[in-house]
N, C-alpha and C positions, 0 to 999 in steps of 0.2 A: 473560529475555524475548527473543523472536526479533527484535524491532526493532533490537537492538544489532548484528545481523548486517549491517545496511545500511551500516555504516561500513567494511566490507571487501568488496572486489570478489569474492573467491571465495565468501564466504557469501551475498552478494546474488545471485550466479549460481545458487547452490543453491536459494535461495528462488524465483527465476524458473523454474527447472526444475520445482520442486514445483508451482508454479502452472500450468505448461504441461502436465505429465503426470499430475498428481494427479487424484483423483476429485473430483466436485463438493463432497462433504462435506469432503475434505481441504483444498480451496481455501477453503471457507467458514471453516474453523478458522483458517487463516492470516489471512484478511481480518478476522475478528472480533478477533484479537489486534492487528492493525494499527490497527483503529478504536478500540480501547480500551474500557474499561467505564465511563468517565465521560462527561459531556456535553462535556467540553473536548477530547476526542480527542487527548490528549497524545502517544500513540505515533505517530499520523499526523503531528503537527507535528514531532516529533523525527526521524521518517523523512524528511520533506521537507527538513530541514536537513542530513541526512547526505549524504556524497559520492555514494553509489550508490543512495540511496533513491528517486530519481525513476524509475530503471529498473524498480524493483519496482512502483511505483505505476502506471506505464504498463502493465506486464504484468497487474496486477490489473484495470485498466480494460478490457483486451482479453479477459480470461477470466472475469470475474464475471457474475452475472446482472444483469438490467436494474435491479432494485430496489436492489441494492448499488451499481451504477454511479451511479444517480441520487443516492444518499446521499453517495457520495464527491465527486461533482461539486458537490453542494450545500455540502458542507463546504469545498471548495476555493473556492467563490464567497464564502463567509464570510471566508476568509483569502486575499485576492487576492495577497498577497505569495507565498504558497506556490503559487498557481496558475501563477505565472510559471515555476516550475521544471518543470512538466509539459509535455511535447510530445505532444499527441494529435490 
């Protein structure tokens, strides 16, 4: 899974570059994996606890569409502890 890369600065930089220069479809694939396939959004939670995960979330919030941004912000409102890690 790609969310394990958020524990390493080099891998998180690669994901950030993919979000920056990737096509909208490629970005959406990364975001979908980050959000997970369950209602509990476990990959997002794990990423927020990872040392470099917050940088990736910040880039996702900068590059995603409005609907995805609203979903992520909603999830972060549900988990206020995780919201404190994000600077936007």
